[in-house]
C-alpha positions as CSV (number, residue, x, y, z in Angstrom):
1,M,120.4,70.9,43.7
2,T,117.4,71.1,45.9
3,H,116.1,67.8,47.2
4,A,112.3,67.7,47.5
5,V,109.9,65.2,49.0
6,V,106.2,65.3,48.8
7,L,104.1,63.4,51.4
8,H,101.1,63.0,49.1
9,D,97.4,62.6,50.0
10,A,97.7,62.3,53.8
11,A,95.7,63.7,56.7
12,L,97.1,66.2,59.2
13,A,96.6,66.6,63.0
14,D,98.7,69.2,64.8
15,G,97.0,69.8,68.1
16,T,95.3,73.0,67.2
17,S,91.9,71.7,66.1
18,D,89.5,68.9,67.0
19,R,89.0,68.3,63.3
20,L,91.3,66.1,61.2
21,R,92.5,67.9,58.1
22,T,92.2,65.4,55.2
23,G,93.4,65.4,51.6
24,V,96.6,67.1,52.4
25,S,100.0,67.1,50.6
26,L,103.2,68.4,52.3
27,R,106.3,69.4,50.4
28,I,109.8,69.2,52.0
29,E,112.7,71.1,50.5
30,D,116.2,71.2,52.0
31,G,114.9,70.0,55.3
32,A,112.1,72.5,55.7
33,I,108.4,72.4,55.1
34,A,107.9,74.3,51.8
35,W,104.2,74.2,51.8
36,I,101.0,72.3,53.0
37,R,98.3,72.2,50.4
38,P,95.1,70.4,49.4
39,V,96.1,67.3,47.4
40,D,94.5,68.8,44.2
41,D,96.8,71.8,44.4
42,A,99.9,69.9,45.1
43,D,102.9,70.5,42.8
44,T,104.8,67.2,42.6
45,T,107.3,68.1,39.9
46,A,110.9,67.4,40.6
47,A,110.2,65.7,43.9
48,E,110.3,62.3,45.4
49,I,106.7,61.3,45.9
50,I,105.7,59.3,49.1
51,D,102.2,57.9,48.8
52,A,100.9,58.8,52.3
53,G,97.3,57.8,51.6
54,G,95.8,56.4,54.8
55,A,98.4,58.0,57.0
56,V,98.2,61.0,59.4
57,I,101.0,63.5,59.7
58,V,101.6,64.7,63.3
59,P,104.4,66.9,64.7
60,A,107.4,65.1,66.1
61,L,106.6,64.4,69.7
62,V,108.1,66.2,72.8
63,D,108.7,64.1,75.9
64,S,108.7,66.9,78.5
65,H,109.7,64.8,81.4
66,S,112.4,62.1,80.9
67,H,115.6,60.7,82.3
68,L,117.8,59.6,79.4
69,T,120.6,58.2,81.5
70,L,118.4,55.9,83.6
71,Q,116.8,52.6,82.5
72,G,113.6,52.6,84.5
73,G,112.2,49.5,86.1
74,S,112.0,48.6,89.8
75,H,115.6,49.5,90.6
76,W,116.0,52.8,88.8
77,I,117.4,54.6,91.9
78,A,120.1,51.9,92.5
79,R,121.1,52.0,88.8
80,G,122.1,55.7,89.3
81,D,125.2,54.4,91.0
82,D,126.3,52.5,87.9
83,D,129.5,53.8,86.3
84,A,129.3,56.7,83.8
85,E,130.0,54.6,80.6
86,T,127.2,52.1,81.5
87,L,124.8,55.0,82.0
88,R,125.9,56.7,78.7
89,A,125.2,53.4,76.9
90,V,121.7,53.4,78.5
91,A,121.2,56.9,77.2
92,R,122.2,56.0,73.7
93,D,119.7,53.1,73.7
94,N,117.0,55.3,75.2
95,A,117.6,58.0,72.5
96,K,117.3,55.3,69.8
97,R,114.0,54.2,71.2
98,L,112.7,57.7,71.3
99,V,113.3,58.4,67.7
100,G,111.8,55.1,66.7
101,A,108.6,56.2,68.5
102,G,108.4,59.6,66.8
103,I,109.8,61.5,69.8
104,L,112.4,63.9,68.6
105,W,112.5,66.2,71.6
106,A,113.6,65.0,75.1
107,R,113.6,67.3,78.1
108,D,115.8,65.5,80.6
109,V,114.8,66.5,84.1
110,G,117.3,64.6,86.3
111,A,120.6,62.7,85.9
112,P,123.3,61.5,88.2
113,M,126.4,63.5,88.9
114,K,129.5,61.8,87.6
115,G,133.0,63.3,87.9
116,G,131.5,66.5,89.4
117,R,129.2,67.1,86.4
118,P,125.7,66.0,85.6
119,L,126.0,63.1,83.2
120,S,123.1,64.4,81.1
121,V,125.3,67.3,79.9
122,A,127.8,64.9,78.5
123,V,125.1,62.9,76.8
124,R,123.5,66.0,75.3
125,D,126.8,67.2,74.0
126,E,127.7,63.7,72.5
127,L,124.4,63.4,70.6
128,S,123.8,67.0,69.6
129,G,123.7,67.6,65.9
130,L,123.9,63.9,65.0
131,P,121.4,62.7,62.4
132,G,118.8,60.3,63.8
133,Q,119.2,61.5,67.4
134,P,116.7,63.5,69.5
135,Y,117.1,67.1,70.4
136,I,118.0,67.1,74.1
137,R,117.6,69.8,76.7
138,V,118.9,69.0,80.2
139,A,118.4,70.1,83.8
140,G,121.3,68.4,85.4
141,T,120.7,66.8,88.7
142,W,118.0,67.2,91.3
143,I,118.3,70.0,93.9
144,G,116.5,69.3,97.2
145,T,116.7,68.7,100.9
146,L,116.9,65.0,100.7
147,G,118.7,62.8,98.2
148,F,120.7,59.8,97.1
149,P,124.5,60.1,96.8
150,A,124.8,59.8,93.0
151,L,121.5,61.6,92.2
152,W,121.1,64.7,94.3
153,I,122.5,68.0,95.4
154,T,121.3,68.6,99.0
155,V,121.0,72.1,100.2
156,G,119.2,74.3,102.7
157,G,116.9,77.1,101.7
158,A,119.6,79.8,101.8
159,G,121.8,77.8,99.4
160,L,119.2,77.1,96.8
161,K,120.0,80.1,94.6
162,D,123.7,79.3,94.5
163,A,123.1,75.6,93.9
164,A,120.8,76.5,91.0
165,L,123.3,78.8,89.4
166,A,126.1,76.2,89.9
167,Q,124.1,73.8,87.8
168,L,123.9,76.4,85.0
169,D,127.7,76.9,85.3
170,L,128.1,73.2,84.7
171,G,126.4,73.5,81.3
172,T,122.7,72.7,82.0
173,D,119.9,74.2,80.0
174,F,117.6,74.7,82.9
175,V,117.3,73.8,86.6
176,K,115.4,71.1,88.5
177,V,114.2,71.7,92.1
178,Y,112.7,68.9,94.2
179,M,109.7,70.3,96.2
180,D,108.7,67.3,98.3
181,G,110.0,67.2,101.8
182,P,112.5,64.8,103.4
183,G,111.2,61.4,104.6
184,G,108.1,61.6,102.5
185,S,107.0,64.8,104.2
186,R,104.2,66.7,102.5
187,D,105.6,70.1,103.6
188,A,107.5,72.1,101.0
189,P,111.3,72.0,101.7
190,F,111.9,75.6,100.5
191,S,110.1,78.9,101.2
192,V,108.5,81.0,98.5
193,A,111.1,83.7,99.2
194,D,114.0,81.2,98.8
195,L,112.6,79.6,95.6
196,R,111.7,83.0,94.1
197,A,115.2,84.2,94.6
198,A,116.5,81.2,92.8
199,V,114.0,81.6,90.0
200,E,114.8,85.3,89.5
201,A,118.6,84.5,89.4
202,V,118.1,81.6,86.8
203,H,115.8,83.8,84.7
204,A,118.4,86.5,84.7
205,R,120.7,84.0,83.0
206,G,118.1,83.2,80.3
207,A,117.2,79.8,81.7
208,R,114.2,78.2,83.3
209,V,113.2,76.4,86.5
210,A,111.3,73.1,86.8
211,C,110.0,71.9,90.1
212,H,109.1,68.3,91.0
213,S,105.9,68.4,93.1
214,G,104.1,65.4,94.4
215,F,102.2,67.2,97.1
216,L,100.0,70.2,97.5
217,D,102.3,72.4,99.6
218,G,105.2,72.1,97.2
219,A,103.0,73.0,94.3
220,R,101.7,76.0,96.1
221,V,105.1,77.3,96.9
222,A,106.3,76.7,93.3
223,A,103.3,78.4,91.8
224,E,103.7,81.5,94.0
225,A,107.4,81.6,93.3
226,G,106.7,81.8,89.6
227,V,108.6,78.7,88.4
228,D,108.3,77.8,84.8
229,S,106.9,74.3,85.3
230,I,105.5,72.0,88.0
231,E,106.4,68.5,87.2
232,H,103.8,65.8,88.0
233,G,101.5,68.1,90.0
234,F,99.8,65.1,91.6
235,E,98.1,67.3,94.2
236,L,96.6,70.6,93.1
237,D,93.7,72.6,94.3
238,L,91.8,75.3,92.4
239,D,93.7,78.1,94.2
240,V,97.1,76.7,93.2
241,A,95.9,76.0,89.7
242,R,94.7,79.6,89.3
243,T,98.1,80.8,90.7
244,M,99.8,78.7,88.1
245,E,97.7,80.2,85.3
246,R,98.3,83.8,86.6
247,N,102.1,83.2,86.8
248,G,102.4,81.3,83.5
249,V,103.4,78.0,85.2
250,T,103.1,75.0,82.9
251,L,101.9,71.7,84.4
252,V,103.9,68.7,83.1
253,S,101.6,65.8,83.6
254,T,103.0,62.3,84.1
255,L,99.9,60.1,84.5
256,S,101.6,57.0,83.0
257,V,103.6,56.8,86.3
258,F,100.4,55.4,87.9
259,A,99.4,53.2,85.0
260,S,102.9,51.7,85.1
261,W,102.9,51.2,88.9
262,E,99.5,49.4,88.6
263,T,101.0,46.9,86.1
264,F,104.2,46.8,88.1
265,A,102.3,45.9,91.3
266,R,101.1,42.7,89.6
267,T,104.5,41.6,88.5
268,T,106.9,42.5,91.4
269,S,107.7,41.1,94.8
270,I,108.5,44.5,96.2
271,D,106.0,45.0,99.0
272,R,105.6,48.7,98.7
273,F,104.0,48.1,95.3
274,A,102.7,44.5,95.5
275,A,101.1,44.5,99.0
276,P,97.4,45.5,99.3
277,E,98.3,48.7,101.1
278,G,100.7,49.6,98.3
279,R,98.1,49.1,95.6
280,E,95.6,51.1,97.6
281,R,98.1,54.0,97.9
282,I,98.7,53.9,94.1
283,A,94.9,54.0,93.5
284,Q,94.5,57.0,95.8
285,R,97.3,59.0,94.3
286,K,96.1,58.2,90.8
287,E,92.7,59.6,91.7
288,A,94.2,62.7,93.1
289,A,96.4,63.2,90.0
290,Y,93.5,62.9,87.7
291,A,91.5,65.4,89.7
292,S,94.4,67.8,89.7
293,L,94.7,67.6,85.9
294,A,91.0,68.5,85.7
295,L,91.5,71.5,87.9
296,A,94.4,72.7,85.9
297,K,92.4,72.5,82.7
298,R,89.5,74.3,84.3
299,A,91.9,77.1,85.4
300,G,93.4,77.5,81.9
301,V,96.8,76.2,82.9
302,R,99.0,75.2,79.9
303,I,99.5,71.4,80.1
304,A,102.5,69.6,78.6
305,T,103.3,66.0,79.2
306,G,106.1,63.5,79.7
307,S,106.5,59.8,80.2
308,D,108.9,60.1,83.2
309,F,110.8,57.2,81.6
310,G,113.9,56.2,83.6
311,G,112.6,57.9,86.7
312,G,110.4,54.9,87.7
313,S,109.1,51.8,86.0
314,V,108.2,53.5,82.7
315,R,110.6,52.8,79.7
316,A,111.7,55.1,76.9
317,G,109.5,55.6,73.9
318,H,106.1,55.2,75.7
319,L,104.8,58.8,75.4
320,A,101.8,57.5,73.5
321,W,100.6,55.9,76.7
322,E,100.6,59.3,78.4
323,V,98.4,60.8,75.6
324,E,95.9,58.0,76.1
325,L,95.7,58.7,79.8
326,L,95.3,62.4,79.3
327,V,92.2,61.7,77.3
328,A,91.0,59.3,80.0
329,A,91.5,62.0,82.6
330,G,89.3,64.5,80.7
331,L,91.4,66.3,78.0
332,E,90.0,66.4,74.5
333,P,92.1,64.3,72.1
334,Y,93.5,67.3,70.3
335,E,94.4,68.9,73.7
336,A,96.3,65.7,74.6
337,L,98.1,65.8,71.3
338,A,99.0,69.4,71.9
339,A,100.4,68.5,75.3
340,A,102.7,66.0,73.7
341,T,103.8,68.3,70.9
342,R,103.4,72.1,70.8
343,N,102.9,72.7,74.5
344,G,106.1,70.9,75.3
345,G,107.9,72.9,72.6
346,A,106.7,76.1,74.1
347,L,108.0,75.0,77.5
348,L,111.3,74.3,75.9
349,G,111.3,77.7,74.3
350,H,111.7,76.5,70.8
351,D,109.3,77.9,68.2
352,H,109.3,74.9,65.9
353,A,109.4,72.1,68.5
354,G,106.1,70.1,68.3
355,R,104.7,72.2,65.4
356,I,104.1,71.8,61.7
357,E,104.0,75.0,59.7
358,E,105.4,76.2,56.4
359,G,109.0,77.4,56.7
360,M,109.7,75.3,59.8
361,P,112.1,72.4,59.9
362,A,110.4,69.2,58.7
363,D,110.3,67.3,62.0
364,L,107.2,65.2,61.7
365,V,105.8,61.7,62.0
366,L,103.4,59.6,59.9
367,I,101.2,57.3,61.9
368,H,98.4,54.9,61.0
369,G,95.1,56.1,62.4
370,D,93.4,59.2,63.5
371,P,94.8,60.5,66.9
372,L,91.7,62.7,67.3
373,S,89.4,59.6,67.6
374,D,91.9,56.8,68.4
375,Q,94.6,57.7,70.9
376,R,96.4,54.4,70.3
377,A,97.2,55.6,66.8
378,L,100.3,57.3,68.2
379,W,101.7,53.9,69.0
380,R,101.5,53.0,65.2
381,V,104.4,55.0,63.9
382,W,105.1,54.4,60.2
383,A,107.8,57.0,59.4
384,V,109.8,59.7,61.2
385,Y,111.3,62.6,59.5
386,Q,114.0,64.8,61.1
387,R,114.7,68.0,59.2
388,G,113.3,66.3,56.1
389,V,115.3,63.1,56.3
390,R,113.6,59.9,57.1
391,V,115.3,58.5,60.3
392,A,112.8,55.8,61.3
């Protein structure tokens, strides 16, 4: 027998319009969205009726930059040396926090190697298909020219392609390349030719390449090489942004990194954050990141977003913070919502991720408040539905 649920007399915001759609009812049948209609046209027969008056339906959120196996905070790098079972327990806790915050998609962009395999692959496989768990896509571990023993694959330029393919052989969904230089160098560690060769090889396997870039030269090389995404993109100029748009490179913004560091600097004894010069460095990099986001928008670059939880002081489930900051940086509220939903889904390559349309799986969230006028509304999660079943 078909089980039907009608979310009755709600509003809807899906990141496609700056107008809130009000007086809406949405029917779920067998885990999918059967229809979305004006409340006066809603057929509520043979269905469980949920009075959603005063709530807004949004797509399940997509955290496009996360580290499930890491706990965040001031010692996140050191914690990468913890044993595999400890880190898997961290991942389970982080996954639970994501779902409770309405985040049903997690794009894991870096995890420690344990037993010769990225730990994120084991976490993805453990949680895959379980009710009430996020959908997880993983990049494996970082590939770069610097690193930490448990967290990095260190290669030279000629070895980049083989290292990337080796990650896919270990079961990753995509590949992560670190485009900052060793010792804090602002110079890209790989050439356009070496990175392009890796991208073409990964694309030939049906997978994608994400590139960490904190500095301008790394972003330039990544954009020219035609990677799928530049993570962070804290330093862009208009030429790089235009190259990104021309080559279909998505910017995955992580502005909450700086907001977190600002609060962290007031509560820690670690000099590189708490000392005056540390705070000044944070302020300067934050200003550059906000300017880069504005340039990306001006150039027409697709913008997705992630919290970078685990990979710094941010914790799991705080993607709403990122949406607030995107608006503060100049995106329209509906554009910021799209960055945290459908744009992230497009980057993942999944048609229904971050979207609400008839016939699609009913992965959606009910919140209190209008996210098109009040970005803090995304913090106020009332209910989370995964394939039509309420999971939070």
